[in-house]
C-alpha positions as CSV (number, residue, x, y, z in Angstrom):
1,M,-161.5,266.6,44.0
2,V,-158.3,265.8,45.5
3,L,-159.1,262.2,46.0
4,S,-160.5,262.0,42.5
5,S,-157.3,263.5,41.0
6,Q,-155.2,261.1,43.0
7,R,-157.2,258.1,41.7
8,T,-156.7,259.5,38.3
9,R,-152.9,259.6,38.6
10,L,-152.7,256.3,40.4
11,G,-155.1,254.5,38.2
12,P,-152.9,253.8,35.2
13,T,-150.1,252.4,37.4
14,H,-152.5,250.2,39.2
15,M,-153.9,249.0,35.9
16,A,-150.5,248.3,34.5
17,S,-149.6,246.3,37.5
18,S,-152.8,244.4,37.2
19,K,-152.2,243.7,33.5
20,A,-148.6,242.5,34.3
21,L,-150.0,240.2,36.9
22,H,-152.5,239.0,34.5
23,R,-149.9,238.3,31.8
24,G,-147.6,236.7,34.5
25,R,-150.4,234.3,35.3
26,H,-150.7,233.3,31.7
27,M,-146.9,233.1,31.1
28,R,-145.8,231.2,34.2
29,P,-146.8,227.7,32.9
30,W,-144.7,228.3,29.7
31,I,-141.7,229.3,31.8
32,V,-142.0,226.2,33.9
33,M,-142.4,224.1,30.8
34,A,-139.3,225.7,29.1
35,V,-137.1,225.1,32.2
36,A,-138.3,221.6,32.4
37,A,-137.5,221.0,28.8
38,I,-134.0,222.5,29.2
39,C,-133.5,220.1,32.2
40,V,-134.7,217.1,30.3
41,V,-132.5,217.9,27.2
42,G,-129.5,218.7,29.4
43,G,-129.9,215.5,31.4
44,Y,-130.2,213.4,28.2
45,R,-127.1,215.0,26.7
46,F,-125.1,214.4,29.9
47,F,-126.3,210.7,29.9
48,V,-125.3,210.2,26.3
49,S,-121.9,211.8,26.6
50,A,-121.2,209.8,29.7
51,E,-122.0,206.6,27.9
52,A,-120.0,207.5,24.8
53,G,-117.0,209.0,26.5
54,P,-114.7,206.0,26.8
55,K,-115.5,204.8,23.3
56,L,-114.7,208.2,21.8
57,A,-111.5,208.6,23.8
58,S,-110.2,205.2,22.8
59,A,-111.1,205.7,19.2
60,E,-109.2,209.0,18.8
61,P,-106.1,208.8,20.9
62,A,-103.8,209.8,18.1
63,Q,-105.4,213.1,17.4
64,T,-104.6,214.2,21.0
65,A,-101.4,212.4,21.7
66,F,-99.5,213.5,18.6
67,S,-100.8,217.0,18.2
68,P,-97.9,219.4,19.2
69,A,-100.4,222.1,20.2
70,S,-102.6,219.9,22.3
71,P,-102.3,219.8,26.1
72,S,-101.1,216.5,27.7
73,V,-103.9,214.1,28.2
74,T,-104.0,211.1,30.4
75,P,-105.0,208.2,28.1
76,R,-108.0,206.1,28.9
77,F,-107.8,202.4,29.0
78,A,-110.2,199.8,27.7
79,T,-111.4,199.1,31.3
80,G,-112.9,202.5,31.5
81,S,-110.3,203.5,34.2
82,D,-107.7,206.2,33.7
83,V,-105.1,204.1,35.7
84,P,-103.8,200.8,34.2
85,A,-104.1,197.7,36.3
86,P,-100.8,196.7,37.8
87,A,-98.8,194.2,35.8
88,P,-98.6,190.8,37.5
89,K,-95.2,190.1,39.1
90,P,-93.3,187.3,37.3
91,A,-92.6,184.2,39.3
92,V,-89.0,184.0,40.5
93,A,-87.4,180.6,41.0
94,P,-84.9,180.2,43.9
95,S,-81.5,180.9,42.4
96,I,-78.1,182.2,43.1
97,T,-77.2,185.6,41.6
98,F,-73.8,186.6,40.5
99,G,-72.5,189.8,38.7
100,Q,-72.8,190.1,34.9
101,D,-70.0,189.4,33.0
102,P,-68.7,192.4,31.5
103,L,-67.8,190.6,28.3
104,D,-71.7,190.1,27.7
105,A,-72.8,193.2,28.8
106,P,-72.5,196.6,27.4
107,A,-70.0,198.8,29.1
108,A,-71.4,200.7,32.0
109,T,-70.4,204.0,33.4
110,P,-67.7,203.5,36.0
111,T,-68.8,203.9,39.6
112,S,-67.4,203.2,43.0
113,S,-66.7,199.6,44.1
114,S,-69.9,197.8,44.6
115,A,-71.1,194.2,45.1
116,A,-73.8,192.4,43.2
117,A,-76.6,191.1,45.4
118,G,-75.9,187.8,46.9
119,T,-72.2,187.8,46.4
120,T,-69.0,189.4,47.9
121,L,-67.7,190.3,44.5
122,A,-66.7,193.9,44.1
123,A,-66.3,195.6,40.7
124,V,-62.8,196.8,39.9
125,T,-62.7,200.6,40.0
126,T,-60.4,203.1,38.4
127,P,-59.7,206.2,40.6
128,A,-59.0,209.4,38.8
129,G,-55.4,210.4,38.5
130,P,-52.6,211.7,36.2
131,T,-52.4,209.7,33.0
132,Y,-49.5,207.7,31.6
133,A,-49.3,205.9,28.4
134,A,-47.0,205.2,25.6
135,P,-45.8,208.3,23.6
136,G,-48.5,209.4,21.3
137,S,-51.3,207.5,22.9
138,T,-54.2,208.7,25.0
139,P,-55.3,207.7,28.5
140,A,-57.5,204.6,28.8
141,P,-61.1,204.7,29.8
142,A,-61.9,203.3,33.3
143,V,-62.4,199.6,33.7
144,M,-66.1,199.1,33.5
145,P,-67.8,197.3,36.3
146,S,-70.3,194.6,35.4
147,S,-73.9,195.6,34.9
148,P,-76.0,195.4,38.2
149,S,-78.4,193.2,36.2
150,A,-76.9,189.8,37.0
151,P,-77.2,186.5,35.3
152,V,-79.0,183.8,37.2
153,M,-77.3,180.5,37.9
154,S,-79.6,177.6,38.7
155,M,-77.9,175.2,41.1
156,P,-77.8,171.5,40.5
157,T,-80.2,169.5,42.5
158,T,-78.4,166.2,42.4
159,V,-76.2,165.0,45.3
160,P,-73.1,162.9,44.7
161,S,-73.9,159.2,44.8
162,S,-70.7,158.5,46.8
163,S,-71.9,159.0,50.4
164,P,-68.5,160.0,51.8
165,N,-68.6,163.0,49.4
166,S,-72.2,164.0,50.0
167,E,-71.5,166.3,53.0
168,A,-68.7,168.1,51.3
169,Y,-70.9,168.6,48.2
170,R,-73.7,170.0,50.3
171,Q,-71.3,172.3,52.2
172,G,-69.9,173.7,49.0
173,M,-73.3,174.3,47.5
174,R,-74.5,175.9,50.7
175,Q,-71.5,178.3,50.7
176,I,-72.2,179.4,47.2
177,E,-75.9,179.9,47.9
178,Q,-75.1,182.1,50.9
179,G,-72.9,184.3,48.7
180,Q,-69.5,182.8,49.8
181,A,-68.4,182.1,46.3
182,V,-64.7,181.9,47.1
183,Q,-65.2,179.4,50.0
184,G,-67.7,177.3,48.0
185,R,-65.2,177.1,45.1
186,E,-62.5,175.9,47.4
187,T,-64.7,173.2,48.9
188,L,-65.9,171.9,45.6
189,S,-62.4,172.1,44.1
190,R,-61.1,169.8,46.8
191,L,-64.0,167.5,46.1
192,L,-63.3,167.4,42.3
193,F,-59.5,167.1,42.5
194,A,-58.8,165.2,45.8
195,A,-62.0,163.3,46.8
196,N,-61.4,159.9,48.3
197,P,-63.1,157.9,46.9
198,P,-63.1,159.9,43.6
199,L,-66.3,161.3,42.3
200,D,-68.0,159.3,39.5
201,A,-68.3,160.8,36.1
202,R,-71.8,162.2,36.6
203,D,-71.1,163.7,40.0
204,A,-67.8,165.2,38.8
205,Q,-69.6,166.9,35.8
206,T,-72.2,168.3,38.2
207,V,-69.4,170.0,40.2
208,R,-67.7,171.2,37.0
209,D,-70.8,172.8,35.8
210,T,-71.3,174.6,39.1
211,L,-67.8,175.9,39.2
212,N,-67.8,177.0,35.6
213,S,-70.7,179.2,36.5
214,V,-69.1,180.6,39.6
215,N,-65.9,181.4,37.7
216,K,-67.6,183.6,35.2
217,D,-67.2,186.2,37.9
218,L,-64.3,185.0,40.1
219,V,-62.0,184.4,37.1
220,F,-63.3,185.7,33.8
221,S,-64.6,189.1,34.7
222,S,-63.1,192.4,36.1
223,K,-64.9,191.7,39.4
224,F,-62.7,191.0,42.4
225,A,-63.7,188.9,45.5
226,P,-61.8,189.8,48.7
227,G,-59.9,186.8,49.9
228,D,-59.7,185.1,46.6
229,P,-56.4,183.1,46.8
230,I,-55.7,183.1,43.0
231,A,-56.6,186.8,42.3
232,E,-55.6,190.2,43.4
233,L,-56.0,193.9,42.4
234,Y,-53.0,195.7,41.0
235,V,-52.6,199.5,40.7
236,I,-51.0,200.6,37.5
237,Q,-47.7,202.4,38.1
238,P,-45.7,204.7,35.8
239,G,-44.1,202.8,33.0
240,D,-46.3,199.6,33.5
241,V,-47.0,197.6,30.3
242,L,-49.3,194.5,30.4
243,A,-46.8,192.5,28.4
244,R,-44.3,192.9,31.2
245,L,-46.8,192.6,34.0
246,A,-48.3,189.3,32.9
247,P,-45.0,187.3,33.3
248,K,-44.7,188.5,36.9
249,Y,-47.9,186.7,37.6
250,Q,-47.1,183.8,35.3
251,I,-50.0,184.4,33.1
252,T,-50.5,185.8,29.6
253,Y,-51.3,189.4,28.8
254,Q,-54.1,188.1,26.5
255,L,-55.9,186.8,29.7
256,L,-55.5,190.2,31.3
257,L,-57.1,191.8,28.3
258,R,-60.0,189.4,28.4
259,I,-60.9,189.7,32.1
260,N,-60.2,193.5,32.4
261,K,-61.4,194.7,29.0
262,V,-58.7,197.3,28.8
263,D,-56.8,198.9,25.9
264,P,-53.1,198.3,26.7
265,H,-52.2,201.6,25.0
266,R,-54.7,203.7,27.0
267,M,-53.9,202.8,30.6
268,F,-53.3,205.4,33.3
269,V,-51.5,205.6,36.6
270,G,-53.7,204.6,39.5
271,Q,-55.9,202.4,37.4
272,K,-56.9,199.1,39.1
273,I,-56.9,195.9,37.2
274,K,-57.5,192.3,38.3
275,M,-54.6,189.8,38.2
276,I,-54.8,186.0,38.3
277,R,-52.0,184.3,40.1
278,G,-50.6,181.6,37.8
279,P,-49.3,179.5,36.3
280,I,-52.5,177.6,35.4
281,H,-52.2,173.9,34.7
282,A,-54.4,171.2,33.0
283,I,-55.5,167.6,33.4
284,V,-56.9,165.7,30.5
285,H,-59.3,162.9,31.5
286,K,-59.4,160.5,28.6
287,H,-62.3,158.4,29.8
288,D,-64.4,161.6,30.2
289,F,-63.1,163.3,27.0
290,R,-62.5,166.4,29.1
291,I,-59.8,168.9,30.2
292,D,-59.8,170.6,33.6
293,L,-57.8,173.7,34.3
294,Y,-56.7,174.8,37.7
295,A,-54.3,177.0,39.7
296,Y,-52.7,176.4,43.1
297,N,-53.6,178.4,46.2
298,P,-50.9,179.4,48.7
299,A,-51.5,176.1,50.6
300,G,-50.7,174.1,47.5
301,Q,-54.2,173.0,46.8
302,R,-55.8,172.9,43.4
303,V,-58.4,175.6,42.7
304,F,-60.7,175.0,39.7
305,V,-60.5,177.5,36.8
306,A,-62.4,176.0,33.8
307,S,-63.3,172.8,32.1
308,Y,-64.0,172.0,28.4
309,P,-64.8,168.9,26.3
310,V,-62.1,167.4,24.1
311,G,-61.5,165.0,21.2
312,L,-58.7,162.4,21.4
313,G,-56.5,160.2,19.2
314,K,-57.7,157.3,17.1
315,E,-57.4,153.9,18.6
316,D,-56.5,155.3,22.0
317,S,-53.3,156.9,20.5
318,T,-53.2,160.0,22.9
319,P,-50.3,159.1,25.2
320,I,-50.9,159.3,29.0
321,G,-48.3,160.9,31.2
322,S,-46.9,164.3,32.3
323,W,-46.2,167.1,29.9
324,R,-45.6,170.8,29.8
325,I,-46.4,173.5,27.2
326,K,-43.2,173.6,25.2
327,P,-41.2,176.8,25.4
328,G,-42.0,178.7,22.2
329,G,-44.7,176.1,21.4
330,K,-47.7,178.4,21.4
331,L,-48.8,179.5,17.9
332,S,-51.8,181.3,16.5
333,D,-52.9,180.7,12.9
334,P,-50.2,178.0,12.4
335,G,-49.4,176.3,9.2
336,W,-49.5,172.5,9.3
337,T,-48.3,169.6,7.2
338,D,-50.4,166.4,7.4
339,P,-47.8,163.6,8.3
340,N,-49.9,161.1,6.3
341,S,-50.7,162.9,3.1
342,H,-47.9,165.4,3.3
343,R,-50.3,168.1,2.3
344,Y,-49.4,171.6,3.6
345,Y,-52.0,173.9,5.0
346,P,-50.8,177.5,5.1
347,P,-51.7,179.9,8.0
348,D,-55.3,181.2,7.9
349,D,-56.4,178.3,5.6
350,P,-60.0,177.6,6.6
351,A,-59.4,173.9,5.6
352,N,-56.6,173.6,8.1
353,P,-57.7,170.6,10.3
354,I,-55.9,171.9,13.5
355,G,-57.8,175.2,13.5
356,E,-56.4,178.6,14.7
357,Y,-54.4,177.7,17.8
358,W,-51.6,175.2,18.6
359,L,-50.0,174.5,22.0
360,A,-47.1,172.0,21.6
361,L,-46.6,169.5,24.3
362,E,-43.2,168.5,25.7
363,G,-42.8,165.2,27.7
364,T,-41.5,165.5,31.3
365,D,-41.6,161.9,32.5
366,D,-40.4,158.5,31.4
367,R,-43.6,157.8,29.5
368,T,-43.5,160.9,27.5
369,R,-39.9,162.2,27.1
370,D,-39.3,160.4,23.8
371,K,-42.7,161.4,22.2
372,T,-42.9,164.4,19.9
373,G,-45.5,166.1,17.7
374,F,-48.3,166.1,20.3
375,G,-50.2,169.1,21.3
376,L,-53.5,170.8,22.1
377,H,-55.2,172.4,19.1
378,G,-58.5,173.4,17.6
379,T,-60.6,171.6,15.0
380,I,-62.8,172.4,12.0
381,D,-64.8,169.2,12.7
382,P,-66.9,169.8,15.9
383,T,-68.4,166.3,15.6
384,S,-64.9,164.9,16.6
385,I,-65.2,166.4,20.1
386,G,-66.0,163.6,22.5
387,R,-64.6,160.9,20.1
388,Q,-61.3,159.4,19.1
389,M,-60.6,160.8,15.7
390,S,-57.3,162.8,15.8
391,L,-53.8,161.6,15.1
392,G,-53.1,161.5,18.8
393,C,-53.4,165.2,19.8
394,V,-56.0,166.7,22.0
395,R,-58.7,168.6,20.0
396,M,-61.0,171.3,21.2
397,L,-63.8,173.5,19.9
398,P,-62.6,176.9,18.4
399,D,-63.8,179.1,21.3
400,D,-62.5,176.6,23.9
401,I,-59.0,176.3,22.5
402,E,-58.8,180.1,22.3
403,R,-59.6,180.4,26.0
404,V,-57.1,177.6,26.9
405,W,-54.4,179.3,24.7
406,E,-54.9,182.4,26.8
407,L,-54.7,180.5,30.1
408,L,-51.7,178.3,29.6
409,V,-48.1,179.7,29.6
410,D,-45.4,178.1,27.6
411,G,-42.5,176.7,29.6
412,Q,-44.5,176.9,32.8
413,S,-48.0,175.3,32.5
414,T,-48.1,171.5,32.9
415,V,-50.5,169.1,31.3
416,E,-51.3,165.7,32.8
417,I,-53.0,163.2,30.6
418,R,-54.8,160.5,32.6
419,P,-56.5,157.3,31.5
């Protein structure tokens, strides 16, 4: 009876287990099939999304990039990579690099003295200090150094055809290429002004073009090259005024304004500015239709400053000989009376044939002392440059005569007109 009763109590449990096992045998294939179906569907969706991903991402960048609430997302690129291919490096031709001219460059934040790569030129700096200026004015901003992004100067490839001058030419070019701009300018200046035999016209122009590029920094910028024989740094003292400082160096205050880019009413004590040691002189080469400007170094040798094309007098009427800029003979926006038609052109008249600047010449030798009315001036006819079309004066393009007007000092600068 005991055994029977136990079987009776255990019987239903055993039967339930048997039924569960029986149901499990019937349900197990359906579970396997369901799992397999899920795996197949999941794998297919993963495959589809992987194929469509780059296309979707590239088609909808704006919805992510410009949504303020969206997290930052690294954009995809057309190559399927999340990292762009590196840009190819541009080819760089061998060249000589000089500092940028600050006249062509936006002002930069003043920093300590530095040198542009490939040169020994140091930017003029302005140390902090107590300010001084005219009553009612405010201190000047610091002199801005040139941008570190420097213009590139391509060197001429021709060598002077005059063999005695070839070695000096190569030496000067080599010095410039090695960053010795001051020494290279000295070498090429001697070649241009004192070569024996003289350079022919083509070779002389090659040297001028090179030196014009070098002097964008050495002369016509606020950069200073240690050892430059025609430049120096000056520290502003209490009471200094550019109009009084310039005559001490035999230059014009307009030139100081150009190269230093300072406001003369906003200068401060301790500020450094670059000075050019003048006076600056000129040679007009009639056969080349060109004017060369130069200064003397302490040894009495000519150092090239600038060169510009000119126009000359009809029928070779520009007289050769020695001149100087007449005292009081520098005028801006001058009126002029045509000696032939007697027509008067008032100042600022756009039809005035002599342009905006006039530098009267005064003869200083036996060939020129009795000659009057000659000068350097601008023109409203640029086609006359390089030709004989004036009444005997030396004509120049508007920008060129403005620069020459700033470089030459009346009563001190000489002008030699050569055949």
